N, C-alpha and C positions, 0 to 999 in steps of 0.2 A: 504494500500500500504506500502510495507516495505521500510522505509526511510533509512535503513542501506545501501541499494544498490542503490537507485535512488536518485541522487544528483539533486538539483533544477536547476543546470546549465547544466544538461546532456540532450541529445536528447534520452529519455529512450525508444523510440519505435524502436531503431536501432537493427538489429540482433546482437546476442552476439558472432557470429563467428569471428575468426581472419582471415583477408584477407592478401594476399601478398601485399608487398609494391612496389610502383613504384616511382622512383625519377627522376625528370626532372629538368634541370637547365636553367636559363636565360643566355643570352649572358653576357659576362663580360662588365661592364659599361665602356664607353669611357671617362667619366669624370675622373678628378683626384681624385681617391678614397682616397688618403692620406689626402685630405682636406674636405672630405664629411661626413656630418651627414645624417642619414636616419631614416625613421620610416615606418613600414608596416602598412598602413591604414586599409586594409582588403579587402573583396570582396564586390563590389558594382555593381549591374546589371550584375553579372557574370564575371566581370573583376577584376583582382588583381591589387590594386593600391599601389604604393610605393612613399612616399614623400622623396625628396632629397634636400639638401641644400649644395651647393658648393660655398664657398667664398661669402656667402650672395646672391646667385642667386638661386631662388627656382623653383622647377619643380616637376611634378608628372608623373611617368612612368606607363603606362597602359599595363598590361600583359594579354594575353588570351591563351587558349588552353594549350599547353605544354610550358608555360612560354615564348611564343613568344612576343616580344615587338611590340605591336600594334601602340603605339604612345607615344612620350614624349612631355608633354604639359608644356610650361614655364608659371609660375605664375607671369606675369608681373604686376599684380595689387598689389602685396605685395611690399611695399617699401624696399629698401636695408637696411640691418641690422635690420630687424624685429626680434622679439624674442617671446618665449613662444607660439609656434604654437601648437594648439590642434585640435583634430578631434572628432566629434560625428557622428557615422556611422549608417546609416539606410540601408534598403535593396536596394533601388534604388537611393539614394543620400546621401550626407554627408555635414556637416557643417565644414568649416575650419575657426577657430577662432584664430586671431593673434593680436599682439600688436606692436606698434612702437612709437617712441618718436620724437616729432618735437617741437623745441623751448620751452623746459621745460614742455611740455604737453604729457602725454601718452594716446594714442588712442587705444581702444579695438574694433576691427572690426570683422564682420562675413560675410562669403561668403557661399552661398548654391550652391553646385556643383553636377552634375550628374555622373553616372558611366563612362562616356567618358571624364570626366574632362571639361565639358562645364558649364560655369556659368549659373545658372537658373535666377539670377538677380544680379545686381551690389552689391558689398559689402555694408553692412549697419553698421552704428555706434551703438555700444552697450553702450559705456560709455567713459568718459574722466577723467583724473586725473592730477592735477597740481603737479609736483614733483620738479620743478626747474632744473637748468642745471646739477647739480651734485647729485641729489637725486637718491634713489634706484628706478629703473624703471621697474623691473620685479615684478610686484605687482598683476597682474590678473591671475586667475587660473580657470579652467573649469572642472566641474564634471557633470555627467548625472545620472539620476535614472536608475534602472535596466531595466525598460520597455521603456526607452528613451522618456517618455512623459513629463519629467521635465528636464530642463537644468539650471544649476546654474553657473553664473560667479561671483566669489567673489574676493575681493582684501584685502590685509593686508598691512597696513603701520605701521611701528614701530616708536614710538616716546617716548623717555625716558623709563619708565618702564611700557609701555602699548602697546597693539596692537589695532589699529583702523580697525575694520572689516566693510566692506560694502558688502552686498549680493544682487545680482540681479537674481531673479527667472523668467524663461521664460517657455512657453510651447513648444511643439515639432515644432511649426511654428515660434519660436522666438518672439512670442507676449509676452510683459511684463506682469507678474502676480503680483509681489511685489518687492519692493526695501526697504532695511533697513540698518541702521548703528548702530554699537554697539562697545563699548570700553571694552577691557579685560585687566586686570592687568597681566603683564608678566615679568618674570625675566629670562634672558638668562642663568644664572648660575643654576637655580633651576627648571624651568618649561619646560616640554616637551609635545608637541602636537602630536596626532596620525594622521593617514590618515583622510581626510575629505570625507564625503559622503552626498548625498541627496537621501532620500528614495522616493518611488513611490507617496507619498502624498505631496512631496515638502518640507519635514522637513530636516533641516540642522543638521548634527550630527558629533561629534568627541569626543575624550577623551583628558582630560588635566591631566597630572601627575605632581607631585611635589616632589622634593628631598629636603632633609635637607641641602645639600651643593652640590657644583658643581660635586664633585667626590664621589657621594654616590648613593645608590639605591633609587628607588621610594618608598615613604612612604605613600602618599595619592593619590587617584584616583577619578576624577570627570567625569561623563558622561555629556557632554555639548550638548544641543539641542536648536534649534530655530524653532518653528512651521512656516509653510509656510507663514502665514499671520500675524505673530507677528514680533515685532521689537526688542525684548530683548532675551538674552540667559537665559536658565534655567540650573542650576547646580544641579546635583544629586550625592552626594558622595557615592561611593561604598566601603563598609567596607573591609579592608584588614586584620583585626584581628591580628595586630601587626606583620604582615608578610611583607616582602619587595619584590617588583616586578621589572620586567625588562621593556623593551620597550613593549608598549601595541599595539596589533593589534585589529582592530574592523571591523565588517561586518554587513550590514543591511540584516536581514531576512524578506523580504517583504511577503513571503508566510505565515509565522506564526506571523507576526507583532511583531518582536523582534529585539533588538540590541545585537549582540554577541561580547564579549570582551575576549581576552585571552592573556596570557603572561607567561614567565617563572617566577618562584618565588624563593626566598632565605629564609632560616630559620633565618639568621642573617645578619647584615650589611656587605656588601662586602664579603659575604660567597660564598660557592659553590651552583650551581643551585640544588634545591631540587626537583622541580616538575613543573606541569602546573597549572596555575590559570585559571579557567573558570567561567565567569560570564555572565548572560543573563538578559537583561532588557525587561520586558513586556510592550509594548507600550500602549495597550488598558488599562491595569490595572495601568499604570504609577507606576510600582513598580519592585523590584528585583524579577525575577522569580527563579533564582538559583545563588548560588555563592559557588564554590567548589575549594579546593586546592588538586590536585591529585599528590601524590608523584610518582616519577619515580623509580620503583623497581630495585633491583640489577639484576634481570633477563634480563631487557632491557639494563641496564647500561653495562653489561658484553659484549654485542655485539655492543654497540654504539661507543665505543672508542677502537682503536687498541692497544694503549699503555696507561700506567698510571693507577692510582688507580680508583676504581669505583666512589668515591665521586667527582672526577674531570671530569667524563665522558661527561657531557653536558655543560661544561663551555665555549666551543667555538661554541655552537649551537645558531643560530639565527632563529626566526620564519620568514618564507618567505610568507606564505599564509594560509588563512582559507578557506576551501571549504565547502559550506553549503550543507546540506542534506534536503530532503523534510520534514522529521519528526521533524525538529528543531535542530538536532544534526549537527556535522560538523567534517571534517578532519582538523587536524592541521599538517602543513608541516614545518619542520625546517631543516636547513643545517649546517653542521660543517664547519665553515669558520674562517680563520686567515690569517695574512700577516706578512711579515718580511722585514725590510729595511736593506740592507747591510751596514755595518759600524756603525749600531746603536745597542748598547748593551741593550737598554731598552726592558724589557720583554713585550710581547704582553699582553694586557688586554682589556676586552670587554668594560670597562667603557670609556676608551679613544676612542674606535671605535664608541660607541653609542652616546656619548655626547660631544666629543671634536673635531669633524671634521665638515667641512662645509656641509656634507651630513647627519649629524646625526639628525638635527632638521627639522621637516616638514615645518618650515617657508621657507626653501630654495626650490625654484621651482624644479620640476621634481621628488622630493622625495615623495611628498604626493599625487600624483595621484593614484587612486585605481588601475590603469592599470600599475603601475610601475613594471618593470621587470628587473631592473638593469640599470646601466648607461653606455652607449656605448661611448667609446673614439675613435675618428678617429686617424689615424696613425700619424698625425702631432702633436698630443699631447703626444706621448709616451715618449719623452725625459724628460718630467716633472716627469715621474714615473719610470725611468729606473733603480732605485735602489730597486724596490719592487719585492718581490716574493710572489705570492698568492697561498693559499692552500684552496681547496674546497674538503671536504671529505664527509663522510656518510650523508644520509638523514633520518630523523626521520619522520614517518607517524603515527599519533595517532588519533584514532577515539574516539570522545567524544559525548555521547548521549545527548538527549534534556534535561536531568537533570543536565548536566555538569560533569557527571562521565565518566571516561575512560572505553571504551569497550575493546579495544585492541591496541597494539602498534607493530610496525615493523620497521626494519632498512634496508634501501637499501644501499648496500656497493658500494662505489666508492672512488677512490683516484686520485685527480687531483691537479696539481700544474703547475705554469708557471711564468716566469720572464717577466717584462716589462708591459704586459697587461693581464687582465683576461677576455678578450672578448670571449675566446673559452672555458671557464670553466663554472661550474655550470650546470643547467639542465633546461628542459622545461616540462610542464605537458600537457597532451592531453586527453580530455574526449572522450572515444569511446562508451559510453553507457553501457558497461559491466564492466567498471573499469576505474581507473586513470592510464594512462601511464606516466612513468618518463623516459625521453630521455636524454642521456648525451653522450659526446664523451668518447671513450675509452682512456686509458692512453698511449697506444702504438701509437705514431705518425707515425710510418712507415706504419701502416695499419689503415686508417681512417674508423672507424665504429661508428655507433650510437647504443649504448646499449639501449635496450627497456625492462624495468621492469614494470609489471602491478600489481596494488594492487586492489583486488575486495572488495565488500562491507563487507566481513567477515574478511578482513585483510590478506587473503592468497596472498602471493607474488609469481608471476610467471615471469620467465625470458624468454621472447620471443627470437626467433632468431634475431641476430643483423641486423640492416638495412645496407645493402651493396650497394655501388654504383660502377658501372663498369667504372666510370670516375675517373681518378686519379688526385691528386693535389688539390682537394677541401677540405677546412677546414670549419666546421660548427660552426657558432656563435649561438649555440642552445639556449642560454638563452634569445635571442631576438626573438625567433620564435613566430608566431601567428597562432592560429587555425582559418581557414577560411571556414570550411565546416564540415559536420558530420564526415568525416574521411579524412580530409585534413589539412595539416600544411605547412605554408610558413616559410622557414628558411633562414636567410642571411648567405652568405658564402664568403670566400675569395679564390681567385685563382691567385697565383703569386702576392699576395698583392693587387689585384684588387677586388672590390666588385661585387658579383652577388647574385642571389636568387634561392633557390631550392624549388620545390613543391613536397611534399611527400604525395602520395595518399595511404591510408591503405586499 
């Protein structure tokens, strides 16, 4: 089977033909959208479920058919001012895992809910932690294996120069499998942790990178794992060959039993981005399968950046995702991003963005979920950012084979910028079976269109006809879209500054 074309997250039996698109909208929400947070849970028992939090009042809206609101169900069992609400979604039910604090104790609870948002049983207690009245209470995080047969709730508490980890591994029925505690040395100024994952065997995995100083590049890299039934971390240093790397992205390849790590790299400290670092750890052999530094040639640099010299072409690019392929290779997707604060003469630089902001370190909640797709800010928070201008430009798509070597590279051109908020910028990916679709808003706000570019397994880029809506006034927050079917996407929108949701059927 040709792994260049069939990605292990694709429904590869789908027909390769391109179908016409149909866009339907839900009614505009009656809640005060300016104070609302939301998350698209997904499709459960045929219903589209959307979680909403308005002033610490929690509810799930149930949509069916052409986004008709079937019911809005208040989640009265969640205490006011709960935090870190997570979802593990199955075909006919989902787990809602939440936290709340009471008298210096943080409680982590789980509810099992069906597709009509009916509780299948009362919420159960998963764990508690004593934090004190003024301690950090956002400590629990939830990850699930690709096959959803393993669920891990883990917590990190920082004390002095160390992280105290506790991991709780459950099966798909939330039956406990194993609980462990482990201490890791950690320096806020030098150490950076990657996303966290649990593989189908229940093994906990992430990467730890270390810099020589706070404002420097990463000089050492460790793959950190903890086997499902073990209590200690295992550290495996990955050789960087006197080369410096950037923020590390990691993915679990359950099909080929490997861990895939990738990053941009530099030839010298605080230099220009030279290329792509690709490393693969073989789980069965407990050894490095491959480790390659792929330079980005001038041929791709010349089309990656509209202005400036070739050596600076990728200095504003950030890796957004790794998309695995069946044969052990993967697609690396990166985006040109920068921002500017009015009245601030400081020059933009990626080190400040990566390592000196509250969202730069995976210790902070919401950044290190593998499902992370950007941070939505409700309207009432815009005043805190009203001096910012955001720039989201071209997208790099690079295919790396199972030996870590670049097969092909392509650039998807786009030019987006906005003041106050970046909720309407960036892009979403959509797996259609015959390729990866990249959807993003056009730059002409007078005519709201979704641009649809498709990259196939050979790197050929095709621009499909833009997705047109006959309804005017809708603005797509495309970066928060979620694929809910073989050819279906749910996209949050705003209409006259009120939130609604669009269903796009391809």
